[in-house]
PyMOL commands that place a pseudoatom at each C-alpha (Angstrom):
pseudoatom trace, name=CA, resn=MET, resi=1, chain=A, elem=C, hetatm=0, pos=[-52.477, 10.046, 174.153]
pseudoatom trace, name=CA, resn=ILE, resi=2, chain=A, elem=C, hetatm=0, pos=[-50.668, 7.629, 176.526]
pseudoatom trace, name=CA, resn=VAL, resi=3, chain=A, elem=C, hetatm=0, pos=[-48.697, 7.818, 179.816]
pseudoatom trace, name=CA, resn=TYR, resi=4, chain=A, elem=C, hetatm=0, pos=[-47.128, 5.913, 182.585]
pseudoatom trace, name=CA, resn=ARG, resi=5, chain=A, elem=C, hetatm=0, pos=[-47.750, 5.666, 186.327]
pseudoatom trace, name=CA, resn=LEU, resi=6, chain=A, elem=C, hetatm=0, pos=[-45.179, 3.686, 188.837]
pseudoatom trace, name=CA, resn=SER, resi=7, chain=A, elem=C, hetatm=0, pos=[-47.248, 2.889, 191.450]
pseudoatom trace, name=CA, resn=LYS, resi=8, chain=A, elem=C, hetatm=0, pos=[-47.393, 0.706, 194.794]
pseudoatom trace, name=CA, resn=SER, resi=9, chain=A, elem=C, hetatm=0, pos=[-49.862, -2.386, 194.505]
pseudoatom trace, name=CA, resn=LYS, resi=10, chain=A, elem=C, hetatm=0, pos=[-52.077, -1.155, 196.526]
pseudoatom trace, name=CA, resn=TYR, resi=11, chain=A, elem=C, hetatm=0, pos=[-52.737, 1.976, 194.517]
pseudoatom trace, name=CA, resn=ALA, resi=12, chain=A, elem=C, hetatm=0, pos=[-52.403, 0.751, 191.411]
pseudoatom trace, name=CA, resn=SER, resi=13, chain=A, elem=C, hetatm=0, pos=[-55.898, 0.571, 189.966]
pseudoatom trace, name=CA, resn=SER, resi=14, chain=A, elem=C, hetatm=0, pos=[-56.328, 4.281, 192.179]
pseudoatom trace, name=CA, resn=LEU, resi=15, chain=A, elem=C, hetatm=0, pos=[-56.703, 7.422, 190.290]
pseudoatom trace, name=CA, resn=THR, resi=16, chain=A, elem=C, hetatm=0, pos=[-57.698, 9.701, 192.778]
pseudoatom trace, name=CA, resn=GLY, resi=17, chain=A, elem=C, hetatm=0, pos=[-54.127, 11.744, 193.545]
pseudoatom trace, name=CA, resn=PHE, resi=18, chain=A, elem=C, hetatm=0, pos=[-54.853, 10.785, 197.299]
pseudoatom trace, name=CA, resn=GLY, resi=19, chain=A, elem=C, hetatm=0, pos=[-50.872, 10.436, 197.905]
pseudoatom trace, name=CA, resn=ALA, resi=20, chain=A, elem=C, hetatm=0, pos=[-49.751, 13.791, 196.464]
pseudoatom trace, name=CA, resn=ALA, resi=21, chain=A, elem=C, hetatm=0, pos=[-52.925, 15.405, 198.280]
pseudoatom trace, name=CA, resn=LYS, resi=22, chain=A, elem=C, hetatm=0, pos=[-51.412, 14.008, 201.290]
pseudoatom trace, name=CA, resn=TRP, resi=23, chain=A, elem=C, hetatm=0, pos=[-47.929, 14.941, 201.237]
pseudoatom trace, name=CA, resn=GLY, resi=24, chain=A, elem=C, hetatm=0, pos=[-46.871, 17.572, 197.819]
pseudoatom trace, name=CA, resn=GLY, resi=25, chain=A, elem=C, hetatm=0, pos=[-44.639, 17.566, 195.123]
pseudoatom trace, name=CA, resn=ARG, resi=26, chain=A, elem=C, hetatm=0, pos=[-43.024, 19.943, 192.849]
pseudoatom trace, name=CA, resn=TRP, resi=27, chain=A, elem=C, hetatm=0, pos=[-46.203, 20.791, 191.200]
pseudoatom trace, name=CA, resn=ASN, resi=28, chain=A, elem=C, hetatm=0, pos=[-48.738, 20.200, 194.052]
pseudoatom trace, name=CA, resn=SER, resi=29, chain=A, elem=C, hetatm=0, pos=[-49.395, 21.777, 197.881]
pseudoatom trace, name=CA, resn=PRO, resi=30, chain=A, elem=C, hetatm=0, pos=[-50.437, 19.146, 200.150]
pseudoatom trace, name=CA, resn=GLY, resi=31, chain=A, elem=C, hetatm=0, pos=[-53.876, 19.272, 200.245]
pseudoatom trace, name=CA, resn=ILE, resi=32, chain=A, elem=C, hetatm=0, pos=[-54.755, 19.283, 196.438]
pseudoatom trace, name=CA, resn=ALA, resi=33, chain=A, elem=C, hetatm=0, pos=[-55.352, 16.060, 194.786]
pseudoatom trace, name=CA, resn=MET, resi=34, chain=A, elem=C, hetatm=0, pos=[-53.358, 15.310, 191.240]
pseudoatom trace, name=CA, resn=ILE, resi=35, chain=A, elem=C, hetatm=0, pos=[-52.013, 12.575, 189.899]
pseudoatom trace, name=CA, resn=TYR, resi=36, chain=A, elem=C, hetatm=0, pos=[-48.219, 12.416, 188.511]
pseudoatom trace, name=CA, resn=THR, resi=37, chain=A, elem=C, hetatm=0, pos=[-47.287, 10.653, 185.124]
pseudoatom trace, name=CA, resn=GLY, resi=38, chain=A, elem=C, hetatm=0, pos=[-44.296, 10.254, 182.814]
pseudoatom trace, name=CA, resn=GLN, resi=39, chain=A, elem=C, hetatm=0, pos=[-44.445, 10.738, 179.424]
pseudoatom trace, name=CA, resn=SER, resi=40, chain=A, elem=C, hetatm=0, pos=[-42.245, 7.325, 179.062]
pseudoatom trace, name=CA, resn=ARG, resi=41, chain=A, elem=C, hetatm=0, pos=[-41.911, 4.180, 181.371]
pseudoatom trace, name=CA, resn=ALA, resi=42, chain=A, elem=C, hetatm=0, pos=[-37.905, 5.143, 181.088]
pseudoatom trace, name=CA, resn=LEU, resi=43, chain=A, elem=C, hetatm=0, pos=[-38.852, 8.799, 183.152]
pseudoatom trace, name=CA, resn=CYS, resi=44, chain=A, elem=C, hetatm=0, pos=[-40.934, 6.987, 185.843]
pseudoatom trace, name=CA, resn=THR, resi=45, chain=A, elem=C, hetatm=0, pos=[-38.121, 4.672, 186.484]
pseudoatom trace, name=CA, resn=ALA, resi=46, chain=A, elem=C, hetatm=0, pos=[-35.629, 8.076, 187.058]
pseudoatom trace, name=CA, resn=GLU, resi=47, chain=A, elem=C, hetatm=0, pos=[-38.668, 9.758, 189.097]
pseudoatom trace, name=CA, resn=ILE, resi=48, chain=A, elem=C, hetatm=0, pos=[-38.656, 6.645, 191.534]
pseudoatom trace, name=CA, resn=ALA, resi=49, chain=A, elem=C, hetatm=0, pos=[-34.749, 6.572, 191.793]
pseudoatom trace, name=CA, resn=VAL, resi=50, chain=A, elem=C, hetatm=0, pos=[-33.790, 10.064, 192.522]
pseudoatom trace, name=CA, resn=HIS, resi=51, chain=A, elem=C, hetatm=0, pos=[-36.981, 9.313, 195.491]
pseudoatom trace, name=CA, resn=THR, resi=52, chain=A, elem=C, hetatm=0, pos=[-35.123, 6.300, 196.718]
pseudoatom trace, name=CA, resn=PRO, resi=53, chain=A, elem=C, hetatm=0, pos=[-32.386, 5.904, 199.182]
pseudoatom trace, name=CA, resn=MET, resi=54, chain=A, elem=C, hetatm=0, pos=[-29.417, 4.493, 197.384]
pseudoatom trace, name=CA, resn=GLY, resi=55, chain=A, elem=C, hetatm=0, pos=[-29.325, 1.121, 198.215]
pseudoatom trace, name=CA, resn=ASP, resi=56, chain=A, elem=C, hetatm=0, pos=[-32.777, 0.072, 198.088]
pseudoatom trace, name=CA, resn=LEU, resi=57, chain=A, elem=C, hetatm=0, pos=[-34.540, -1.852, 195.856]
pseudoatom trace, name=CA, resn=PRO, resi=58, chain=A, elem=C, hetatm=0, pos=[-38.196, -0.807, 195.263]
pseudoatom trace, name=CA, resn=GLU, resi=59, chain=A, elem=C, hetatm=0, pos=[-40.311, -3.372, 195.446]
pseudoatom trace, name=CA, resn=ALA, resi=60, chain=A, elem=C, hetatm=0, pos=[-44.264, -4.356, 194.855]
pseudoatom trace, name=CA, resn=TYR, resi=61, chain=A, elem=C, hetatm=0, pos=[-44.182, -1.973, 192.170]
pseudoatom trace, name=CA, resn=PHE, resi=62, chain=A, elem=C, hetatm=0, pos=[-46.815, -1.415, 189.446]
pseudoatom trace, name=CA, resn=LEU, resi=63, chain=A, elem=C, hetatm=0, pos=[-46.721, -0.108, 185.390]
pseudoatom trace, name=CA, resn=VAL, resi=64, chain=A, elem=C, hetatm=0, pos=[-49.929, 1.574, 185.129]
pseudoatom trace, name=CA, resn=THR, resi=65, chain=A, elem=C, hetatm=0, pos=[-50.444, 2.510, 181.512]
pseudoatom trace, name=CA, resn=ILE, resi=66, chain=A, elem=C, hetatm=0, pos=[-53.270, 5.316, 181.267]
pseudoatom trace, name=CA, resn=ILE, resi=67, chain=A, elem=C, hetatm=0, pos=[-54.957, 6.973, 177.920]
pseudoatom trace, name=CA, resn=ILE, resi=68, chain=A, elem=C, hetatm=0, pos=[-56.001, 10.326, 178.300]
pseudoatom trace, name=CA, resn=PRO, resi=69, chain=A, elem=C, hetatm=0, pos=[-58.632, 11.577, 175.304]
pseudoatom trace, name=CA, resn=GLY, resi=70, chain=A, elem=C, hetatm=0, pos=[-56.867, 13.980, 173.259]
pseudoatom trace, name=CA, resn=ARG, resi=71, chain=A, elem=C, hetatm=0, pos=[-57.059, 18.130, 173.532]
pseudoatom trace, name=CA, resn=SER, resi=72, chain=A, elem=C, hetatm=0, pos=[-57.252, 17.712, 177.084]
pseudoatom trace, name=CA, resn=LEU, resi=73, chain=A, elem=C, hetatm=0, pos=[-53.458, 18.601, 177.619]
pseudoatom trace, name=CA, resn=GLN, resi=74, chain=A, elem=C, hetatm=0, pos=[-52.481, 22.124, 178.503]
pseudoatom trace, name=CA, resn=VAL, resi=75, chain=A, elem=C, hetatm=0, pos=[-48.582, 22.947, 177.434]
pseudoatom trace, name=CA, resn=LEU, resi=76, chain=A, elem=C, hetatm=0, pos=[-46.520, 24.799, 180.421]
pseudoatom trace, name=CA, resn=SER, resi=77, chain=A, elem=C, hetatm=0, pos=[-44.647, 27.061, 178.375]
pseudoatom trace, name=CA, resn=PRO, resi=78, chain=A, elem=C, hetatm=0, pos=[-40.703, 27.474, 179.586]
pseudoatom trace, name=CA, resn=ASP, resi=79, chain=A, elem=C, hetatm=0, pos=[-41.243, 31.821, 178.892]
pseudoatom trace, name=CA, resn=HIS, resi=80, chain=A, elem=C, hetatm=0, pos=[-43.353, 30.438, 182.148]
pseudoatom trace, name=CA, resn=LEU, resi=81, chain=A, elem=C, hetatm=0, pos=[-41.260, 28.258, 184.546]
pseudoatom trace, name=CA, resn=PRO, resi=82, chain=A, elem=C, hetatm=0, pos=[-39.541, 30.571, 187.254]
pseudoatom trace, name=CA, resn=LEU, resi=83, chain=A, elem=C, hetatm=0, pos=[-36.175, 30.296, 187.789]
pseudoatom trace, name=CA, resn=ASP, resi=84, chain=A, elem=C, hetatm=0, pos=[-36.249, 28.618, 190.988]
pseudoatom trace, name=CA, resn=TRP, resi=85, chain=A, elem=C, hetatm=0, pos=[-38.414, 25.470, 189.027]
pseudoatom trace, name=CA, resn=LYS, resi=86, chain=A, elem=C, hetatm=0, pos=[-35.703, 22.877, 189.459]
pseudoatom trace, name=CA, resn=SER, resi=87, chain=A, elem=C, hetatm=0, pos=[-34.611, 23.857, 193.481]
pseudoatom trace, name=CA, resn=VAL, resi=88, chain=A, elem=C, hetatm=0, pos=[-34.632, 20.681, 195.564]
pseudoatom trace, name=CA, resn=PRO, resi=89, chain=A, elem=C, hetatm=0, pos=[-36.594, 20.831, 197.766]
pseudoatom trace, name=CA, resn=PRO, resi=90, chain=A, elem=C, hetatm=0, pos=[-39.212, 21.739, 195.354]
pseudoatom trace, name=CA, resn=SER, resi=91, chain=A, elem=C, hetatm=0, pos=[-40.560, 25.573, 195.366]
pseudoatom trace, name=CA, resn=GLN, resi=92, chain=A, elem=C, hetatm=0, pos=[-44.110, 27.061, 196.305]
pseudoatom trace, name=CA, resn=SER, resi=93, chain=A, elem=C, hetatm=0, pos=[-43.840, 28.795, 193.345]
pseudoatom trace, name=CA, resn=THR, resi=94, chain=A, elem=C, hetatm=0, pos=[-44.008, 25.302, 191.329]
pseudoatom trace, name=CA, resn=ARG, resi=95, chain=A, elem=C, hetatm=0, pos=[-46.826, 24.476, 193.777]
pseudoatom trace, name=CA, resn=ARG, resi=96, chain=A, elem=C, hetatm=0, pos=[-48.443, 27.738, 192.874]
pseudoatom trace, name=CA, resn=ILE, resi=97, chain=A, elem=C, hetatm=0, pos=[-48.274, 26.910, 189.218]
pseudoatom trace, name=CA, resn=GLY, resi=98, chain=A, elem=C, hetatm=0, pos=[-49.643, 23.262, 189.569]
pseudoatom trace, name=CA, resn=ASP, resi=99, chain=A, elem=C, hetatm=0, pos=[-52.385, 24.402, 192.168]
pseudoatom trace, name=CA, resn=THR, resi=100, chain=A, elem=C, hetatm=0, pos=[-53.566, 27.250, 190.001]
pseudoatom trace, name=CA, resn=PHE, resi=101, chain=A, elem=C, hetatm=0, pos=[-53.608, 24.680, 187.203]
pseudoatom trace, name=CA, resn=ILE, resi=102, chain=A, elem=C, hetatm=0, pos=[-55.777, 22.116, 189.176]
pseudoatom trace, name=CA, resn=LYS, resi=103, chain=A, elem=C, hetatm=0, pos=[-58.265, 25.229, 190.873]
pseudoatom trace, name=CA, resn=GLN, resi=104, chain=A, elem=C, hetatm=0, pos=[-59.149, 26.698, 187.420]
pseudoatom trace, name=CA, resn=GLY, resi=105, chain=A, elem=C, hetatm=0, pos=[-59.716, 23.272, 186.205]
pseudoatom trace, name=CA, resn=LYS, resi=106, chain=A, elem=C, hetatm=0, pos=[-59.551, 24.186, 182.758]
pseudoatom trace, name=CA, resn=SER, resi=107, chain=A, elem=C, hetatm=0, pos=[-57.758, 21.299, 181.626]
pseudoatom trace, name=CA, resn=LEU, resi=108, chain=A, elem=C, hetatm=0, pos=[-57.583, 17.534, 182.219]
pseudoatom trace, name=CA, resn=ALA, resi=109, chain=A, elem=C, hetatm=0, pos=[-53.605, 17.537, 182.172]
pseudoatom trace, name=CA, resn=LEU, resi=110, chain=A, elem=C, hetatm=0, pos=[-50.982, 20.068, 182.238]
pseudoatom trace, name=CA, resn=LYS, resi=111, chain=A, elem=C, hetatm=0, pos=[-47.684, 19.281, 180.582]
pseudoatom trace, name=CA, resn=VAL, resi=112, chain=A, elem=C, hetatm=0, pos=[-44.601, 20.311, 182.900]
pseudoatom trace, name=CA, resn=PRO, resi=113, chain=A, elem=C, hetatm=0, pos=[-40.797, 19.952, 182.129]
pseudoatom trace, name=CA, resn=SER, resi=114, chain=A, elem=C, hetatm=0, pos=[-38.823, 16.983, 183.835]
pseudoatom trace, name=CA, resn=VAL, resi=115, chain=A, elem=C, hetatm=0, pos=[-36.538, 18.157, 186.841]
pseudoatom trace, name=CA, resn=VAL, resi=116, chain=A, elem=C, hetatm=0, pos=[-34.859, 15.045, 186.878]
pseudoatom trace, name=CA, resn=VAL, resi=117, chain=A, elem=C, hetatm=0, pos=[-34.390, 14.062, 183.053]
pseudoatom trace, name=CA, resn=PRO, resi=118, chain=A, elem=C, hetatm=0, pos=[-34.196, 16.981, 180.740]
pseudoatom trace, name=CA, resn=GLY, resi=119, chain=A, elem=C, hetatm=0, pos=[-36.393, 17.080, 177.526]
pseudoatom trace, name=CA, resn=GLU, resi=120, chain=A, elem=C, hetatm=0, pos=[-38.547, 14.869, 179.063]
pseudoatom trace, name=CA, resn=PHE, resi=121, chain=A, elem=C, hetatm=0, pos=[-42.008, 15.896, 180.288]
pseudoatom trace, name=CA, resn=ASN, resi=122, chain=A, elem=C, hetatm=0, pos=[-44.388, 14.643, 183.111]
pseudoatom trace, name=CA, resn=ILE, resi=123, chain=A, elem=C, hetatm=0, pos=[-48.420, 14.883, 182.718]
pseudoatom trace, name=CA, resn=LEU, resi=124, chain=A, elem=C, hetatm=0, pos=[-49.886, 15.956, 185.819]
pseudoatom trace, name=CA, resn=ILE, resi=125, chain=A, elem=C, hetatm=0, pos=[-53.671, 14.674, 185.198]
pseudoatom trace, name=CA, resn=ASN, resi=126, chain=A, elem=C, hetatm=0, pos=[-56.223, 17.136, 187.377]
pseudoatom trace, name=CA, resn=PRO, resi=127, chain=A, elem=C, hetatm=0, pos=[-58.525, 13.979, 189.489]
pseudoatom trace, name=CA, resn=ASN, resi=128, chain=A, elem=C, hetatm=0, pos=[-61.668, 16.254, 190.111]
pseudoatom trace, name=CA, resn=HIS, resi=129, chain=A, elem=C, hetatm=0, pos=[-61.958, 18.081, 186.266]
pseudoatom trace, name=CA, resn=ALA, resi=130, chain=A, elem=C, hetatm=0, pos=[-64.880, 17.248, 184.328]
pseudoatom trace, name=CA, resn=ARG, resi=131, chain=A, elem=C, hetatm=0, pos=[-63.097, 14.897, 181.814]
pseudoatom trace, name=CA, resn=MET, resi=132, chain=A, elem=C, hetatm=0, pos=[-61.484, 12.354, 184.383]
pseudoatom trace, name=CA, resn=LYS, resi=133, chain=A, elem=C, hetatm=0, pos=[-64.257, 10.428, 182.903]
pseudoatom trace, name=CA, resn=GLU, resi=134, chain=A, elem=C, hetatm=0, pos=[-62.994, 9.817, 179.552]
pseudoatom trace, name=CA, resn=VAL, resi=135, chain=A, elem=C, hetatm=0, pos=[-59.164, 8.751, 181.067]
pseudoatom trace, name=CA, resn=ASN, resi=136, chain=A, elem=C, hetatm=0, pos=[-58.979, 4.762, 180.829]
pseudoatom trace, name=CA, resn=ILE, resi=137, chain=A, elem=C, hetatm=0, pos=[-56.317, 2.654, 182.833]
pseudoatom trace, name=CA, resn=GLU, resi=138, chain=A, elem=C, hetatm=0, pos=[-54.997, -0.214, 179.834]
pseudoatom trace, name=CA, resn=SER, resi=139, chain=A, elem=C, hetatm=0, pos=[-53.354, -1.873, 181.278]
pseudoatom trace, name=CA, resn=ILE, resi=140, chain=A, elem=C, hetatm=0, pos=[-51.502, -2.780, 185.145]
pseudoatom trace, name=CA, resn=GLU, resi=141, chain=A, elem=C, hetatm=0, pos=[-48.486, -4.974, 185.190]
pseudoatom trace, name=CA, resn=PRO, resi=142, chain=A, elem=C, hetatm=0, pos=[-45.838, -6.133, 187.682]
pseudoatom trace, name=CA, resn=PHE, resi=143, chain=A, elem=C, hetatm=0, pos=[-42.411, -4.013, 187.819]
pseudoatom trace, name=CA, resn=GLU, resi=144, chain=A, elem=C, hetatm=0, pos=[-39.179, -4.507, 188.479]
pseudoatom trace, name=CA, resn=PHE, resi=145, chain=A, elem=C, hetatm=0, pos=[-36.346, -2.521, 189.233]
pseudoatom trace, name=CA, resn=ASP, resi=146, chain=A, elem=C, hetatm=0, pos=[-32.909, -3.303, 187.377]
pseudoatom trace, name=CA, resn=THR, resi=147, chain=A, elem=C, hetatm=0, pos=[-30.983, -3.683, 190.660]
pseudoatom trace, name=CA, resn=ARG, resi=148, chain=A, elem=C, hetatm=0, pos=[-27.990, -1.878, 189.297]
pseudoatom trace, name=CA, resn=LEU, resi=149, chain=A, elem=C, hetatm=0, pos=[-30.130, 1.457, 189.169]
pseudoatom trace, name=CA, resn=PHE, resi=150, chain=A, elem=C, hetatm=0, pos=[-30.077, 0.825, 193.512]
pseudoatom trace, name=CA, resn=ILE, resi=151, chain=A, elem=C, hetatm=0, pos=[-27.826, -1.209, 194.481]
pseudoatom trace, name=CA, resn=ARG, resi=152, chain=A, elem=C, hetatm=0, pos=[-23.963, -1.067, 194.540]
for i in range(1, 152): cmd.bond("trace and resi %d" % i, "trace and resi %d" % (i + 1))
show_as sticks, trace
zoom trace
């Protein structure tokens, strides 16, 4: 399976989940390492856009194309989404789901719905999973955002 990640240049080749562990996110608490990826380049662009103040153009980003092995993906059923899964800021309920996924270590990756783009999915990768050695970065290339998304 091919997934994508937009990353600042100094972290582009790193698949440690350090950034997510430092700050936490929708699907993980601070202190829990996780790699956030998207199923498409467009979803990754939208995810960066919603976290960037209007008027600021993100610079020095790279598009990282990652290959994760087949049969390593767990899918979060819509029936298991808490009612507040879309809340801003993210709820503790979604963080508990992600934290449990990482701590149990049953699967390398977890497919979760995107809050930003309905019908699209983010793929969360457990950097501590035994199969992480099978994850490969296929390419890292400079990425320029269209200014119309950020500057009006």
